[in-house]
C-alpha positions as CSV (number, residue, x, y, z in Angstrom):
1,X,233.1,29.5,323.5
2,X,229.1,30.0,321.8
3,X,227.4,31.1,318.7
4,X,224.2,33.1,318.2
5,X,222.5,33.3,314.8
6,X,218.9,32.8,313.0
7,X,217.7,31.0,310.3
8,X,214.3,30.0,308.5
9,X,212.4,27.4,307.6
10,X,209.1,26.5,305.2
11,X,206.8,24.8,307.3
12,X,203.3,23.5,305.3
13,X,201.0,25.6,303.1
14,X,198.0,25.1,306.0
15,X,195.5,27.9,306.6
16,X,197.1,27.2,310.5
17,X,200.2,27.1,309.8
18,X,200.1,30.8,307.7
19,X,198.2,32.2,310.5
20,X,200.6,31.5,313.3
21,X,203.1,32.1,311.3
22,X,203.0,34.4,308.5
23,X,204.7,34.8,305.2
24,X,207.7,37.5,304.5
25,X,207.0,39.9,301.9
26,X,208.3,40.3,298.5
27,X,207.6,43.9,298.0
28,X,206.2,44.2,294.3
29,X,207.4,40.1,293.8
30,X,204.4,39.3,296.8
31,X,204.9,37.2,299.6
32,X,206.6,34.4,300.4
33,X,205.1,31.1,299.1
34,X,204.7,29.2,302.0
35,X,204.5,30.5,305.8
36,X,207.7,30.7,307.3
37,X,209.1,29.4,310.8
38,X,212.1,32.1,312.2
39,X,214.6,30.9,314.7
40,X,218.3,31.6,316.7
41,X,220.5,29.0,318.0
42,X,222.5,29.1,320.5
43,X,225.5,26.7,319.5
44,X,228.5,25.2,321.1
45,X,231.5,26.3,318.2
46,X,233.7,23.3,318.7
47,X,231.7,20.4,318.7
48,X,228.9,22.4,317.1
49,X,226.1,20.8,319.4
50,X,222.9,22.6,319.6
51,X,223.0,24.5,323.5
52,X,219.0,26.5,323.1
53,X,217.0,27.8,320.4
54,X,213.8,29.8,319.9
55,X,211.3,29.8,317.5
56,X,207.5,31.5,316.6
57,X,206.2,33.5,314.1
58,X,208.5,35.0,310.7
59,X,207.3,38.6,311.5
60,X,208.6,38.0,315.0
61,X,212.8,39.6,315.5
62,X,215.7,37.4,315.0
63,X,216.5,39.8,318.1
64,X,213.7,39.0,319.8
65,X,214.2,34.7,319.9
66,X,218.2,35.3,320.7
67,X,217.0,37.6,323.5
68,X,215.9,34.6,325.6
69,X,218.9,32.4,324.6
70,X,220.9,35.3,326.6
71,X,220.2,33.3,330.3
72,X,220.9,30.0,328.9
73,X,224.5,31.1,328.0
74,X,226.8,29.4,331.3
75,X,229.6,31.3,332.8
76,X,233.1,31.5,331.8
77,X,232.2,31.5,328.2
78,X,232.5,34.0,325.0
79,X,229.4,34.1,322.7
80,X,229.9,35.3,319.2
81,X,227.3,37.2,317.6
82,X,227.6,39.1,313.7
83,X,227.0,42.8,313.5
84,X,222.9,42.9,313.2
85,X,223.3,42.4,317.1
86,X,225.7,45.3,317.9
87,X,223.5,47.2,320.3
88,X,224.0,48.1,324.0
89,X,221.2,45.9,325.2
90,X,223.0,43.3,324.0
91,X,226.7,44.1,325.0
92,X,225.2,44.0,328.8
93,X,222.7,40.9,328.2
94,X,225.8,38.8,327.3
95,X,228.2,40.5,329.6
96,X,225.7,41.0,332.7
97,X,224.4,38.2,332.8
98,X,226.1,35.7,334.7
99,X,229.6,35.9,336.3
100,X,232.7,36.4,333.4
101,X,230.7,36.2,330.1
102,X,232.3,37.6,327.4
103,X,231.0,38.9,324.0
104,X,232.5,39.2,320.4
105,X,230.7,40.9,317.6
106,X,231.9,42.7,314.7
107,X,231.2,46.8,314.7
108,X,229.3,48.8,311.5
109,X,231.3,51.1,308.8
110,X,228.7,53.7,311.1
111,X,230.3,52.5,314.2
112,X,232.0,55.9,315.8
113,X,234.0,55.5,319.3
114,X,236.5,56.8,321.5
115,X,240.3,56.0,322.3
116,X,240.9,55.1,325.7
117,X,244.0,53.0,325.2
118,X,246.6,51.5,322.8
119,X,248.1,48.1,323.2
120,X,248.8,47.9,320.0
121,X,248.6,49.3,316.3
122,X,244.8,48.4,315.7
123,X,244.3,47.6,318.4
124,X,242.7,49.7,321.3
125,X,240.4,50.4,324.3
126,X,237.3,52.4,323.4
127,X,234.6,54.0,324.9
128,X,231.2,53.5,323.1
129,X,228.0,55.8,323.2
130,X,225.0,54.4,324.0
131,X,222.5,56.3,322.3
132,X,219.8,58.3,323.8
133,X,217.1,56.0,321.7
134,X,218.1,52.9,323.5
135,X,218.7,54.7,326.7
136,X,215.0,56.0,327.0
137,X,213.2,52.4,325.8
138,X,215.8,51.0,328.1
139,X,216.5,53.8,331.0
140,X,218.9,51.1,333.2
141,X,221.7,51.5,330.3
142,X,224.4,53.3,331.1
143,X,225.8,56.4,329.3
144,X,228.7,54.8,327.5
145,X,230.4,51.1,327.6
146,X,233.9,49.9,327.7
147,X,235.5,47.6,325.4
148,X,238.5,46.4,323.4
149,X,238.1,47.7,319.4
150,X,240.4,45.4,316.9
151,X,241.3,45.9,313.2
152,X,242.8,43.5,310.5
153,X,242.3,43.1,306.8
154,X,240.6,40.5,305.4
155,X,242.0,38.9,302.6
156,X,238.7,39.6,300.7
157,X,237.8,42.8,301.8
158,X,239.1,46.0,300.2
159,X,238.4,48.2,303.3
160,X,239.9,47.4,307.3
161,X,237.7,45.5,309.4
162,X,237.1,45.9,313.4
163,X,235.8,44.0,316.4
164,X,234.4,44.7,319.0
165,X,234.9,42.9,322.5
166,X,234.5,42.8,325.7
167,X,237.5,40.7,326.0
168,X,240.2,44.2,327.5
169,X,242.6,42.2,328.3
170,X,244.9,42.4,325.4
171,X,247.8,39.9,327.1
172,X,245.7,36.7,327.4
173,X,243.8,37.7,324.9
174,X,246.0,38.5,322.0
175,X,244.6,40.2,318.4
176,X,245.5,37.7,316.3
177,X,243.7,35.0,318.2
178,X,240.7,37.1,318.5
179,X,240.0,37.7,315.2
180,X,240.3,34.2,314.5
181,X,237.9,33.1,317.3
182,X,235.2,35.2,315.5
183,X,235.4,34.1,312.1
184,X,234.5,30.1,313.8
185,X,231.1,32.0,314.2
186,X,230.4,30.8,310.8
187,X,230.5,27.3,312.2
188,X,226.5,28.0,312.9
189,X,225.8,28.7,308.9
190,X,227.5,25.1,308.9
191,X,225.5,23.7,311.3
192,X,222.2,24.8,309.8
193,X,222.7,23.5,305.9
194,X,223.8,19.8,307.2
195,X,220.3,20.4,309.4
196,X,218.7,22.1,305.7
197,X,220.8,20.4,303.4
198,X,221.5,16.7,304.4
199,X,219.4,16.2,307.5
200,X,216.5,17.0,305.9
201,X,217.8,16.6,302.2
202,X,216.9,19.8,301.0
203,X,212.5,19.4,301.4
204,X,210.8,22.0,300.2
205,X,208.6,22.2,303.6
206,X,208.5,20.8,306.5
207,X,205.7,18.3,306.6
208,X,203.5,19.2,310.1
209,X,199.7,21.0,308.9
210,X,199.7,22.4,312.4
211,X,201.5,24.9,314.7
212,X,201.3,22.7,317.6
213,X,203.1,19.7,314.8
214,X,205.5,22.4,313.4
215,X,207.2,22.5,317.4
216,X,207.1,19.4,318.0
217,X,208.7,18.2,314.6
218,X,211.1,21.4,314.8
219,X,211.8,19.9,317.9
220,X,212.9,16.1,316.7
221,X,215.0,18.3,313.9
222,X,217.5,19.6,316.7
223,X,218.2,16.5,318.9
224,X,218.1,14.3,315.9
225,X,221.0,16.3,315.2
226,X,222.0,16.4,318.6
227,X,222.2,12.8,319.1
228,X,224.2,12.5,315.2
229,X,226.9,15.6,317.1
230,X,226.9,13.9,320.6
231,X,228.0,10.7,318.8
232,X,230.3,12.7,316.6
233,X,232.5,14.2,318.9
234,X,233.0,10.8,321.4
235,X,234.2,9.1,317.5
236,X,236.6,12.3,317.3
237,X,237.2,11.7,321.2
238,X,239.0,8.2,320.3
239,X,240.7,9.4,316.8
240,X,242.5,12.5,319.0
241,X,240.9,14.6,316.3
242,X,238.4,17.9,316.7
243,X,234.5,17.1,316.3
244,X,234.9,19.6,313.0
245,X,236.9,17.1,311.3
246,X,234.6,14.7,311.4
247,X,232.5,14.1,308.1
248,X,228.7,14.7,309.2
249,X,227.5,13.4,305.6
250,X,229.3,10.6,306.4
251,X,228.7,9.6,310.4
252,X,224.8,11.0,310.1
253,X,224.6,7.9,307.0
254,X,226.2,5.6,309.3
255,X,224.5,6.4,312.1
256,X,221.2,6.1,310.9
257,X,221.6,2.8,309.7
258,X,222.9,1.7,312.8
259,X,219.5,3.2,314.6
260,X,217.6,1.0,311.6
261,X,219.4,-2.4,313.1
262,X,219.1,-0.9,316.1
263,X,215.4,-0.3,316.1
264,X,215.4,-5.0,315.7
265,X,217.9,-5.9,317.4
266,X,218.0,-7.3,320.9
267,X,219.8,-4.8,323.9
268,X,222.3,-6.9,324.4
269,X,223.9,-6.1,321.6
270,X,223.4,-2.2,321.0
271,X,227.2,-1.9,322.6
272,X,228.8,-4.3,320.9
273,X,227.4,-1.8,317.6
274,X,228.5,1.1,318.8
275,X,231.9,-0.2,319.3
276,X,231.8,-1.2,315.9
277,X,230.8,2.2,314.6
278,X,233.5,4.5,316.2
279,X,236.2,1.7,315.4
280,X,235.3,3.2,311.5
281,X,237.1,6.5,312.1
282,X,238.8,6.3,309.6
283,X,235.5,6.3,307.0
284,X,234.6,10.4,309.3
285,X,238.0,11.8,308.8
286,X,237.5,14.8,306.9
287,X,240.7,15.8,304.7
288,X,242.4,19.9,306.3
289,X,240.0,22.5,305.9
290,X,241.9,24.8,303.0
291,X,240.6,28.5,304.3
292,X,243.3,30.1,301.7
293,X,240.0,29.2,298.5
294,X,237.7,31.9,296.7
295,X,235.2,32.0,295.0
296,X,233.8,35.1,294.3
297,X,229.3,35.1,294.7
298,X,227.4,33.5,292.1
299,X,224.1,32.4,291.4
300,X,223.7,28.7,291.2
301,X,220.2,28.6,289.7
302,X,218.6,31.8,288.5
303,X,215.0,32.3,289.2
304,X,212.7,30.9,286.2
305,X,210.3,33.4,284.1
306,X,207.6,32.0,284.8
307,X,205.3,33.4,287.5
308,X,205.2,31.8,290.7
309,X,202.3,30.0,291.8
310,X,200.1,30.8,295.5
311,X,197.5,29.7,296.6
312,X,193.8,31.8,296.3
313,X,192.0,33.4,298.8
314,X,188.9,32.1,299.3
315,X,186.3,35.3,298.6
316,X,183.4,35.6,300.6
317,X,179.9,33.8,299.7
318,X,177.9,36.9,299.9
319,X,179.7,38.8,297.5
């Protein structure tokens, strides 16, 4: 089971970074204070390991970066995306790019379909019409697509929500299980939080002043994240719990300290050190998640009334 989603990171405010990555437009409020790099990642939901990533200038859409990830998705898999990816081209690429590849996404309020068969209450086989605009842009797209539509009532929502999926076998894939799987796509957001808040310690920007440096630094960040996650997976296996039951923050800090020690230790002592680290699993295991908690959306920090600082663009000396 995989998930795909996008994020953005601030980079150092150098001329090269500004020119390549660009700024986000804030309308009447002006452009963003720092250049931004946009990134889309493919993660394994249950382990949160990053399987692939694509990044570049902020002006390029998240969808364009995500499209580079579709060929990496393995056979016999399910990929979860949010409703921003609801497009015929995405469905075709996800399902047709390999053997037994499936997709799962939320529908939009404007989504319409024709019911072909009913599997139960709010569980139907439907036909989706591919728009003429989509077919004009890609003539290989079919006129219609067949999918399964499942409706459910979320505790925080007044109306009924619908998910669409290529898992049309209602016996092998019960509706409640499919809905539950969709909500596991939130794991990718937790992964982004772990990287930005804990690994990068909420630093204002990445430090690299050049485009090549930013790419290298981003690669290093993802590799380090995966090394921590891989060690967490081994710890979880020995503790007979799921990887998501392990505290990322505790594991990261402990592993970081161990790596610092290993840099000056003799190679023969490293395996013993790793075994000792994994024996302390009790310090890594989290309590059960309290999924019933509900909090209203609110702003933690109010925007300042002071004017925002901007770099001044050098004026032409001849003017």
